[in-house]
Gaussian input, Z-matrix of N, CA and C with variables (Angstrom, degrees):
# hf/3-21g

backbone

0 1
 N
 C     1     B1
 C     2     B2     1     A1
 N     3     B3     2     A2     1     D1
 C     4     B4     3     A3     2     D2
 C     5     B5     4     A4     3     D3
 N     6     B6     5     A5     4     D4
 C     7     B7     6     A6     5     D5
 C     8     B8     7     A7     6     D6
 N     9     B9     8     A8     7     D7
 C    10    B10     9     A9     8     D8
 C    11    B11    10    A10     9     D9
 N    12    B12    11    A11    10    D10
 C    13    B13    12    A12    11    D11
 C    14    B14    13    A13    12    D12
 N    15    B15    14    A14    13    D13
 C    16    B16    15    A15    14    D14
 C    17    B17    16    A16    15    D15
 N    18    B18    17    A17    16    D16
 C    19    B19    18    A18    17    D17
 C    20    B20    19    A19    18    D18
 N    21    B21    20    A20    19    D19
 C    22    B22    21    A21    20    D20
 C    23    B23    22    A22    21    D21
 N    24    B24    23    A23    22    D22
 C    25    B25    24    A24    23    D23
 C    26    B26    25    A25    24    D24
 N    27    B27    26    A26    25    D25
 C    28    B28    27    A27    26    D26
 C    29    B29    28    A28    27    D27
 N    30    B30    29    A29    28    D28
 C    31    B31    30    A30    29    D29
 C    32    B32    31    A31    30    D30
 N    33    B33    32    A32    31    D31
 C    34    B34    33    A33    32    D32
 C    35    B35    34    A34    33    D33
 N    36    B36    35    A35    34    D34
 C    37    B37    36    A36    35    D35
 C    38    B38    37    A37    36    D36
 N    39    B39    38    A38    37    D37
 C    40    B40    39    A39    38    D38
 C    41    B41    40    A40    39    D39
 N    42    B42    41    A41    40    D40
 C    43    B43    42    A42    41    D41
 C    44    B44    43    A43    42    D42
 N    45    B45    44    A44    43    D43
 C    46    B46    45    A45    44    D44
 C    47    B47    46    A46    45    D45
 N    48    B48    47    A47    46    D46
 C    49    B49    48    A48    47    D47
 C    50    B50    49    A49    48    D48
 N    51    B51    50    A50    49    D49
 C    52    B52    51    A51    50    D50
 C    53    B53    52    A52    51    D51
 N    54    B54    53    A53    52    D52
 C    55    B55    54    A54    53    D53
 C    56    B56    55    A55    54    D54
 N    57    B57    56    A56    55    D55
 C    58    B58    57    A57    56    D56
 C    59    B59    58    A58    57    D57
 N    60    B60    59    A59    58    D58
 C    61    B61    60    A60    59    D59
 C    62    B62    61    A61    60    D60
 N    63    B63    62    A62    61    D61
 C    64    B64    63    A63    62    D62
 C    65    B65    64    A64    63    D63
 N    66    B66    65    A65    64    D64
 C    67    B67    66    A66    65    D65
 C    68    B68    67    A67    66    D66
 N    69    B69    68    A68    67    D67
 C    70    B70    69    A69    68    D68
 C    71    B71    70    A70    69    D69
 N    72    B72    71    A71    70    D70
 C    73    B73    72    A72    71    D71
 C    74    B74    73    A73    72    D72
 N    75    B75    74    A74    73    D73
 C    76    B76    75    A75    74    D74
 C    77    B77    76    A76    75    D75
 N    78    B78    77    A77    76    D76
 C    79    B79    78    A78    77    D77
 C    80    B80    79    A79    78    D78
 N    81    B81    80    A80    79    D79
 C    82    B82    81    A81    80    D80
 C    83    B83    82    A82    81    D81
 N    84    B84    83    A83    82    D82
 C    85    B85    84    A84    83    D83
 C    86    B86    85    A85    84    D84
 N    87    B87    86    A86    85    D85
 C    88    B88    87    A87    86    D86
 C    89    B89    88    A88    87    D87
 N    90    B90    89    A89    88    D88
 C    91    B91    90    A90    89    D89
 C    92    B92    91    A91    90    D90
 N    93    B93    92    A92    91    D91
 C    94    B94    93    A93    92    D92
 C    95    B95    94    A94    93    D93
 N    96    B96    95    A95    94    D94
 C    97    B97    96    A96    95    D95
 C    98    B98    97    A97    96    D96
 N    99    B99    98    A98    97    D97
 C   100   B100    99    A99    98    D98
 C   101   B101   100   A100    99    D99
 N   102   B102   101   A101   100   D100
 C   103   B103   102   A102   101   D101
 C   104   B104   103   A103   102   D102
 N   105   B105   104   A104   103   D103
 C   106   B106   105   A105   104   D104
 C   107   B107   106   A106   105   D105
 N   108   B108   107   A107   106   D106
 C   109   B109   108   A108   107   D107
 C   110   B110   109   A109   108   D108
 N   111   B111   110   A110   109   D109
 C   112   B112   111   A111   110   D110
 C   113   B113   112   A112   111   D111
 N   114   B114   113   A113   112   D112
 C   115   B115   114   A114   113   D113
 C   116   B116   115   A115   114   D114
 N   117   B117   116   A116   115   D115
 C   118   B118   117   A117   116   D116
 C   119   B119   118   A118   117   D117
 N   120   B120   119   A119   118   D118
 C   121   B121   120   A120   119   D119
 C   122   B122   121   A121   120   D120
 N   123   B123   122   A122   121   D121
 C   124   B124   123   A123   122   D122
 C   125   B125   124   A124   123   D123
 N   126   B126   125   A125   124   D124
 C   127   B127   126   A126   125   D125
 C   128   B128   127   A127   126   D126
 N   129   B129   128   A128   127   D127
 C   130   B130   129   A129   128   D128
 C   131   B131   130   A130   129   D129
 N   132   B132   131   A131   130   D130
 C   133   B133   132   A132   131   D131
 C   134   B134   133   A133   132   D132
 N   135   B135   134   A134   133   D133
 C   136   B136   135   A135   134   D134
 C   137   B137   136   A136   135   D135
 N   138   B138   137   A137   136   D136
 C   139   B139   138   A138   137   D137
 C   140   B140   139   A139   138   D138
 N   141   B141   140   A140   139   D139
 C   142   B142   141   A141   140   D140
 C   143   B143   142   A142   141   D141
 N   144   B144   143   A143   142   D142
 C   145   B145   144   A144   143   D143
 C   146   B146   145   A145   144   D144
 N   147   B147   146   A146   145   D145
 C   148   B148   147   A147   146   D146
 C   149   B149   148   A148   147   D147
 N   150   B150   149   A149   148   D148
 C   151   B151   150   A150   149   D149
 C   152   B152   151   A151   150   D150
 N   153   B153   152   A152   151   D151
 C   154   B154   153   A153   152   D152
 C   155   B155   154   A154   153   D153
 N   156   B156   155   A155   154   D154
 C   157   B157   156   A156   155   D155
 C   158   B158   157   A157   156   D156
 N   159   B159   158   A158   157   D157
 C   160   B160   159   A159   158   D158
 C   161   B161   160   A160   159   D159
 N   162   B162   161   A161   160   D160
 C   163   B163   162   A162   161   D161
 C   164   B164   163   A163   162   D162
 N   165   B165   164   A164   163   D163
 C   166   B166   165   A165   164   D164
 C   167   B167   166   A166   165   D165
 N   168   B168   167   A167   166   D166
 C   169   B169   168   A168   167   D167
 C   170   B170   169   A169   168   D168
 N   171   B171   170   A170   169   D169
 C   172   B172   171   A171   170   D170
 C   173   B173   172   A172   171   D171
 N   174   B174   173   A173   172   D172
 C   175   B175   174   A174   173   D173
 C   176   B176   175   A175   174   D174
 N   177   B177   176   A176   175   D175
 C   178   B178   177   A177   176   D176
 C   179   B179   178   A178   177   D177

   B1=1.4379
   B2=1.5293
   B3=1.3109
   B4=1.4647
   B5=1.5323
   B6=1.3355
   B7=1.4642
   B8=1.5227
   B9=1.3363
   B10=1.4616
   B11=1.5207
   B12=1.3241
   B13=1.4607
   B14=1.5215
   B15=1.3353
   B16=1.4550
   B17=1.5243
   B18=1.3302
   B19=1.4651
   B20=1.5234
   B21=1.3449
   B22=1.4683
   B23=1.5202
   B24=1.3484
   B25=1.4666
   B26=1.5228
   B27=1.3302
   B28=1.4531
   B29=1.5180
   B30=1.3283
   B31=1.4636
   B32=1.5230
   B33=1.3436
   B34=1.4558
   B35=1.5256
   B36=1.3149
   B37=1.4573
   B38=1.5283
   B39=1.3344
   B40=1.4639
   B41=1.5185
   B42=1.3461
   B43=1.4655
   B44=1.5171
   B45=1.3186
   B46=1.4630
   B47=1.5164
   B48=1.3263
   B49=1.4646
   B50=1.5243
   B51=1.3311
   B52=1.4588
   B53=1.5194
   B54=1.3228
   B55=1.4584
   B56=1.5164
   B57=1.3353
   B58=1.4586
   B59=1.5204
   B60=1.3299
   B61=1.4617
   B62=1.5190
   B63=1.3487
   B64=1.4577
   B65=1.5322
   B66=1.3308
   B67=1.4684
   B68=1.5289
   B69=1.3421
   B70=1.4718
   B71=1.5256
   B72=1.3510
   B73=1.4549
   B74=1.5184
   B75=1.3365
   B76=1.4660
   B77=1.5250
   B78=1.3309
   B79=1.4642
   B80=1.5190
   B81=1.3260
   B82=1.4577
   B83=1.5163
   B84=1.3278
   B85=1.4549
   B86=1.5248
   B87=1.3206
   B88=1.4629
   B89=1.5237
   B90=1.3326
   B91=1.4577
   B92=1.5317
   B93=1.3321
   B94=1.4606
   B95=1.5349
   B96=1.3324
   B97=1.4634
   B98=1.5212
   B99=1.3372
   B100=1.4677
   B101=1.5295
   B102=1.3468
   B103=1.4582
   B104=1.5234
   B105=1.3414
   B106=1.4619
   B107=1.5217
   B108=1.3357
   B109=1.4637
   B110=1.5216
   B111=1.3212
   B112=1.4609
   B113=1.5198
   B114=1.3271
   B115=1.4530
   B116=1.5217
   B117=1.3211
   B118=1.4638
   B119=1.5254
   B120=1.3291
   B121=1.4535
   B122=1.5174
   B123=1.3306
   B124=1.4685
   B125=1.5247
   B126=1.3268
   B127=1.4586
   B128=1.5214
   B129=1.3347
   B130=1.4581
   B131=1.5189
   B132=1.3229
   B133=1.4560
   B134=1.5255
   B135=1.3248
   B136=1.4545
   B137=1.5262
   B138=1.3423
   B139=1.4539
   B140=1.5250
   B141=1.3229
   B142=1.4569
   B143=1.5158
   B144=1.3301
   B145=1.4583
   B146=1.5225
   B147=1.3324
   B148=1.4631
   B149=1.5261
   B150=1.3000
   B151=1.4564
   B152=1.5206
   B153=1.3238
   B154=1.4476
   B155=1.5117
   B156=1.3240
   B157=1.4477
   B158=1.5205
   B159=1.3266
   B160=1.4623
   B161=1.5197
   B162=1.3288
   B163=1.4596
   B164=1.5188
   B165=1.3195
   B166=1.4628
   B167=1.5206
   B168=1.3316
   B169=1.4606
   B170=1.5141
   B171=1.3534
   B172=1.4594
   B173=1.5123
   B174=1.3201
   B175=1.4612
   B176=1.5228
   B177=1.3123
   B178=1.4650
   B179=1.4985
   A1=108.28
   A2=119.57
   A3=121.74
   A4=111.05
   A5=116.01
   A6=120.45
   A7=109.56
   A8=116.42
   A9=122.45
   A10=107.63
   A11=116.73
   A12=121.76
   A13=111.06
   A14=115.92
   A15=120.47
   A16=111.89
   A17=116.45
   A18=123.38
   A19=108.14
   A20=116.51
   A21=119.73
   A22=109.05
   A23=115.93
   A24=119.54
   A25=110.87
   A26=115.33
   A27=122.76
   A28=107.41
   A29=116.69
   A30=121.28
   A31=107.66
   A32=116.80
   A33=122.01
   A34=107.84
   A35=115.63
   A36=120.23
   A37=108.70
   A38=115.47
   A39=121.44
   A40=112.53
   A41=117.20
   A42=122.08
   A43=109.63
   A44=116.68
   A45=121.98
   A46=113.11
   A47=114.54
   A48=120.49
   A49=108.59
   A50=115.13
   A51=120.93
   A52=108.12
   A53=116.83
   A54=121.95
   A55=108.09
   A56=115.91
   A57=122.25
   A58=107.56
   A59=116.79
   A60=122.08
   A61=108.13
   A62=116.16
   A63=119.52
   A64=110.63
   A65=116.40
   A66=122.25
   A67=112.40
   A68=118.20
   A69=122.05
   A70=111.68
   A71=116.58
   A72=120.72
   A73=113.93
   A74=117.82
   A75=121.54
   A76=108.51
   A77=116.82
   A78=121.87
   A79=109.86
   A80=115.42
   A81=122.54
   A82=107.55
   A83=116.93
   A84=122.92
   A85=107.47
   A86=114.93
   A87=120.74
   A88=111.08
   A89=113.93
   A90=122.15
   A91=106.56
   A92=118.81
   A93=120.46
   A94=112.26
   A95=114.76
   A96=121.86
   A97=113.35
   A98=118.20
   A99=121.36
   A100=110.10
   A101=115.74
   A102=123.02
   A103=108.82
   A104=116.67
   A105=121.61
   A106=109.36
   A107=115.81
   A108=122.49
   A109=108.20
   A110=116.49
   A111=122.84
   A112=108.16
   A113=116.89
   A114=121.54
   A115=111.81
   A116=115.41
   A117=121.33
   A118=109.19
   A119=116.75
   A120=122.79
   A121=114.34
   A122=117.30
   A123=120.47
   A124=110.55
   A125=115.60
   A126=122.10
   A127=108.72
   A128=115.96
   A129=121.70
   A130=109.69
   A131=114.21
   A132=121.76
   A133=107.18
   A134=116.64
   A135=122.59
   A136=109.64
   A137=116.18
   A138=121.20
   A139=108.76
   A140=115.41
   A141=120.65
   A142=109.17
   A143=115.72
   A144=121.05
   A145=111.01
   A146=116.28
   A147=121.24
   A148=108.29
   A149=115.74
   A150=120.30
   A151=109.24
   A152=115.81
   A153=120.34
   A154=110.72
   A155=115.31
   A156=121.92
   A157=107.27
   A158=115.86
   A159=120.22
   A160=109.66
   A161=116.01
   A162=124.15
   A163=106.21
   A164=116.70
   A165=118.24
   A166=111.11
   A167=114.30
   A168=122.96
   A169=105.90
   A170=116.39
   A171=121.07
   A172=111.06
   A173=115.75
   A174=122.93
   A175=107.44
   A176=118.69
   A177=122.49
   A178=111.40
   D1=111.80
   D2=177.08
   D3=-75.93
   D4=147.69
   D5=-179.77
   D6=-152.96
   D7=141.39
   D8=173.38
   D9=-117.77
   D10=125.77
   D11=-176.86
   D12=-79.98
   D13=131.06
   D14=177.29
   D15=-100.18
   D16=3.77
   D17=176.78
   D18=-155.91
   D19=163.49
   D20=175.69
   D21=-70.51
   D22=144.54
   D23=-176.93
   D24=-152.00
   D25=142.42
   D26=168.70
   D27=-107.24
   D28=140.53
   D29=177.51
   D30=-128.87
   D31=131.66
   D32=175.45
   D33=-118.62
   D34=131.01
   D35=179.46
   D36=-85.94
   D37=125.26
   D38=-178.11
   D39=-96.38
   D40=-38.81
   D41=-178.32
   D42=-144.65
   D43=153.03
   D44=173.90
   D45=80.57
   D46=-147.84
   D47=-178.77
   D48=-143.06
   D49=154.21
   D50=-178.37
   D51=-152.66
   D52=132.66
   D53=174.54
   D54=-109.09
   D55=133.56
   D56=-179.94
   D57=-124.44
   D58=123.74
   D59=177.02
   D60=-115.29
   D61=127.47
   D62=-179.13
   D63=-93.69
   D64=178.73
   D65=-176.33
   D66=-65.30
   D67=-19.76
   D68=178.07
   D69=-84.71
   D70=-1.58
   D71=179.70
   D72=86.48
   D73=6.29
   D74=178.06
   D75=-80.50
   D76=132.46
   D77=179.45
   D78=-113.29
   D79=133.48
   D80=176.77
   D81=-115.95
   D82=119.66
   D83=177.48
   D84=-95.80
   D85=104.51
   D86=-175.14
   D87=-87.73
   D88=145.59
   D89=172.93
   D90=-127.82
   D91=165.28
   D92=-177.75
   D93=-50.86
   D94=132.38
   D95=-179.06
   D96=97.98
   D97=-16.25
   D98=179.09
   D99=-74.59
   D100=144.50
   D101=-179.45
   D102=-125.55
   D103=136.44
   D104=174.62
   D105=-126.49
   D106=147.53
   D107=174.81
   D108=-107.38
   D109=136.79
   D110=177.07
   D111=-121.72
   D112=125.32
   D113=179.08
   D114=-84.18
   D115=157.59
   D116=177.81
   D117=-58.00
   D118=130.29
   D119=-180.00
   D120=87.96
   D121=-7.08
   D122=-179.44
   D123=-67.93
   D124=137.34
   D125=179.03
   D126=-108.47
   D127=128.63
   D128=-178.70
   D129=-136.80
   D130=166.71
   D131=174.23
   D132=-129.58
   D133=124.57
   D134=179.12
   D135=-98.34
   D136=142.82
   D137=172.27
   D138=-151.14
   D139=158.41
   D140=179.04
   D141=-156.93
   D142=144.25
   D143=176.63
   D144=-91.98
   D145=-4.92
   D146=179.89
   D147=-144.80
   D148=-176.68
   D149=174.89
   D150=-77.46
   D151=155.95
   D152=177.65
   D153=-149.00
   D154=163.31
   D155=178.20
   D156=-135.37
   D157=127.29
   D158=-178.07
   D159=-131.38
   D160=158.68
   D161=175.67
   D162=-122.50
   D163=140.37
   D164=178.47
   D165=-134.05
   D166=154.48
   D167=175.12
   D168=-129.58
   D169=126.62
   D170=-176.85
   D171=-120.71
   D172=146.24
   D173=174.03
   D174=-99.19
   D175=106.40
   D176=-177.79
   D177=-95.85

């Protein structure tokens, strides 16, 4: 799922797994407890081989 952030955001993975690939081609394989920061305008692609649950906080 591609996404472009319109505000700064932190995301913490609570359950499952999540892979995030940024525009530079860097991939982060998240596991529960991992936190990522996304800057305004950042373009990413989310994928997962299973279900996941995440919490996010955004600066609007």
